[in-house]
N, C-alpha and C positions, 0 to 999 in steps of 0.2 A: 325621773328625767325632768330637767328644768325646761320651762316653756320658752320658746323663741318668740321674736317679735311677730312672726307670721302666725303664731298660735293665739295671739291676743284677740280678745273679743271687743266689740264696740264699747262694752261697759268698761273693760280694762283701759281703753284709750281715753274715754271720757273721765275716768277716775284719775289717770295720770295727768291729764290736762288740768283738772281741778287742783291736784296736789301741787303742780308746778306754778299755778297762778296765785297761790297763797290765799289772801282774803278777797280775791276778785269774785264779785257776785255773779257775773255772767257765766263764768266757768262752773260755778257751783250749781246754778240753775240748769245748765246744759247737762250736767251729770244726772240730776234728778229727772230731767226729761228723758234721757236715755234709759234710766231705770224704769220709768213708767211703761215704756214700750217693750222692755226686754222680757223674754220668756224665762221664768224662774222655776227651779226645781226645789220644792219645799220638802225638807226631810220630815217624814211622818213617824209616829210611834208605832203604828200598825197600818195595815192595808186600808184604803178608803172603803167606807161603807156607803155605797150610793153617792149622794152628794155631801156626805158628812166625812170630814177628815180630822184626824187627831194629830197635830204637829208635835214633834219632839221638842219639848221645852227645856231650856237650860237656865238654871237659877244662878244669876250673877249678882255681884254686890250692887250693881247699878239697876237690877231688876230682871225679870224673866225675859228671855229672848228665844226666838226660833231661828233656824238657819236655813238659808236658801242659796242656790248656786245658779250661775247662768249657763252651765253645761252639765250634762248627766255624769260625765267622767269626773268632774270636780266634786260632785256630791259623793260619788263612790270613793274618791280619794280621801275625802274627809271622814267618811263612815268606815273606811277600811274594807269595803266590799259592797255588794248589792244590798240596798235597803229600800223600804217602801217610800214612795214620794208622790206628790201631786204637782203637776205642772200648771202654771198660770202666769199671766202677765203681771208685771209690777203694779199696774193700775188696778188690778183685781185684788192682789194680795195685800197691798198697803192699807186700804180701808178696813179689811178684816182684822188686821193686827192692831191698828190704831184704836178700833172700837173696843178691843179687849185689853188695852194697855200693855201690849207686848212690844218688845224691841225686835230688831232684825239684824242678825249677823250674816253679812253677805260675803260669799266666797272666802270664808275664814280659813286660814292656814294653807290654802291651795292655789291662790292667784294673787297677782299684784294689785288687784282691785279690792282686796279684803278690807272690809270696813264694818264697824259696829254702829248701827243707827238706833239710838234710844227711842223710847216710846214717844217722847215729846217731839222728836224730829219727824216721826211718822205721822203724828197728828197734824203738824204743819204741812207735811207733804199731802196728806189726805185733803186738807182744807184747800190747798191749791189745785188739786185734781178736781175739786167740786166747782171750780169756776164756771160761770154760766155764759155761754156764747149765744148771743141773740140771733134767732132766726126770724126774719121779718117776712111779711106778706108782700111788700112792695116789689114791683118788677122794674128793673133798670130801664130808663128811657135812653141811655147812652152807654155803650160798651167801648172800652179803649184798652190799649196795652198798659200793663202795670208799670208804674214809675216810682222810683225812690224807696222801694222796700229794702230793709236791711238784709245783707247776705246771710246773717245768722238765722233770720226767719225763713228764708228760702231753703236753706240747708235743713232746718228743722222740719219744714213741711215735707221735703223730699224723703227724709228718714221716716217720718211718721206715716206717710201714705204708703211707703214701701212695706210697712207692717200691717196694712189694712187690706190684705189679699182677699179678693173675691167679693168685696163690699160694694164696688162700683167699677165701671169700665175705665173711665177717664175723669180727671178733674182739670179745670182751667182756672188760672188765677188772672183776674182782669181788674182794671180800674172801671168804676161805674159812676154814673150820676142818676139820681132818681127824680121823679116828676116834681118833687118839692124842692129840688135844687141841691139836696145833700149829696156830697161826693164821698166815695169810700172805695175800698177794695173788696172784691168778692171772690170767694172760692166756690166755683160751680161744679157740682158732681153730676156726671152724665150717667143715666141708667143705673141708679143705685139699687141694690137688692132691697125689696120691700122689707121694712123694719130696720134697715141698717142706718137710717138717717141719724139716729142718736149717737151711734158709735162713731160715725164719720165726723159729726160735730165735735165729739169729745176729743178725738185725736187732733183736730184742728185747733181746739182750745189749748191742748197741751203744747202744740208747736208755738203758739203765741206766748203762753205763760212761761215756758221753760227755754225760750230762745235766748234769754239773758240780756235782752234789751227792752227798752220801752217801745214796744212794737205798735202801740195804738190799737185800733179796732180792725176787725176783719169780719165781713158778713159771709154767711154760708147759704147756698141755695142748691136745689136739686131739680134736675130737668131730665125728661126722657130725650133720647136722641132725635125723636121726631119733632121736638119743639122748634119753632122757628128761630129761637135765639141761639140754638146750637151752632149753626154755621158762623155766626158773629163771634161767638166765644172761640171757636177753632181758628178763626182768622187772626185775631189779635192777642189771644191769651197765651200765657205761659202754661204749657201742657205737662201734666203729671200722669203717667200711665201706672195704674194700680195693678199689681201682680194678680194672676189668676190662681185659683186654688188648684193644687195638683190633683186632688181627689175629693170633691165636695161631699161625696157620700160616705167617706171614711168616718168611723165613730171617733168622737173627741175624748181624750183622756180626762180624768177628773180635773176640773178647774179651768179647762180650755174652752168651754162653751159659754159665751157671754150671756146667753139666755138662761143658763142654769149654773150660776156661780156656786162654789162650794160653801159649806158652812163649817166653821171651826167648832170643835167640841172639846 
């Protein structure tokens, strides 16, 4: 049965926008940003062995590729039935493939977002994912409402933080000035889960990198709700509510625990 518009995934829509935009860099960057945060189902040669997974590799004229899909039913449709898989985010899978010189066939034969990304494209993608977002020690001396930020960045932040379920309670985007006179924008996370700061900084970096515009800089900070700055942030900041985890105690399938990424073999 052919998919309808209502069946389309965010990755389908981002791919369609990229195709329609031709050589437009912004649309291409936004597609890659969507791919970074998407949950992907990687087709395996055999069942995962602990943290080790063996992907099904297809030898093409352009080089070896693995295949992944953004829905389980799409994987089953390509494979012709139930098949072993590992699920992980694009930001987890891409460096694993790039490090081994593998390409990625995404949603091949089963979706409008079907695309073949060669190894050199994945290396470029990995290098952009590795961008460093600076976390400073300075505390703002002035907090104000954010002004003049591009809509593409705000949309990107909203999408990225929606995928950061359970890592913090709330985030506020504000304009700030520091004691040395430097002005900037700050994304402040309230009550982050201990150890989640790196992951939150990474998704913020992705929103900046893949917004498709010259977004400038954005600082990141983490505060407990008891900190005296929290009421100021709530008063003037643009608020982002991060989703809660449905069942934090549920075991994670192979590839979905950021503290225990899988190893390809």
